[in-house]
C-alpha positions in Angstrom: -0.1 0.3 0.1 1.7 2.9 -1.0 1.2 7.1 -0.6 -0.8 8.7 -3.2 -0.5 12.5 -1.9 1.0 14.3 1.3 1.3 12.1 4.7 3.7 8.6 5.0 5.2 7.3 2.3 5.6 3.2 1.3 10.1 3.2 2.0 12.0 0.3 0.5 14.9 -0.9 2.4 18.3 -1.0 1.0 18.4 -4.1 0.3 15.7 -4.0 -1.8 17.9 -1.7 -4.4 20.0 -4.0 -6.1 23.7 -2.6 -6.4 23.5 0.3 -4.0 26.4 -0.4 -1.1 25.6 -0.2 2.8 28.4 2.9 2.2 26.5 4.3 -0.5 23.4 3.9 1.7 24.6 5.1 4.8 26.1 8.8 2.7 22.4 9.0 1.5 21.1 8.8 5.0 23.5 11.2 6.5 22.9 13.6 3.2 19.4 13.0 4.2 19.6 13.6 8.3 21.2 16.8 7.9 18.1 18.6 5.3 15.6 16.6 3.2 16.8 16.9 -0.3 15.2 19.7 -2.6 15.6 17.9 -5.9 17.7 15.5 -7.7 21.0 18.1 -8.1 20.5 18.6 -4.4 20.9 14.7 -3.7 23.5 14.6 -6.2 25.6 17.5 -4.7 25.2 16.4 -1.1 26.1 13.0 -1.2 28.0 12.5 -4.3 27.0 9.3 -5.7 27.7 8.3 -9.5 25.3 8.1 -12.2 25.1 4.3 -11.9 23.8 4.6 -8.5 21.6 7.3 -8.7 19.9 5.7 -12.0 19.6 2.4 -9.5 17.3 4.8 -7.0 15.8 6.0 -9.5 15.0 2.8 -11.3 13.7 1.6 -7.4 11.8 4.2 -7.1 13.4 6.2 -4.3 13.2 9.4 -5.7 9.7 9.8 -6.4 9.2 11.9 -3.6 11.6 14.5 -5.5 9.3 14.4 -8.7 6.7 16.2 -7.1 8.6 19.2 -6.3 9.9 19.3 -9.4 6.3 19.3 -11.0 5.9 22.2 -8.5 8.1 24.6 -9.6 7.8 27.1 -12.5 
């Protein structure tokens, strides 16, 4: 059961993103603990993950919350 709007969202565990190392997951979590990411550029800048890892996260749906912010920007 996923989220269709504001409020709690279903989260996938790090192990469900095949190819994402524990180190990369820890880097993402540390960046998120400081401040939620505003957009994909913010994730890229603060977490410093390579394009392949960002693609893995996007494919797994881990970056969908950033899509709503992008759509709201005009």
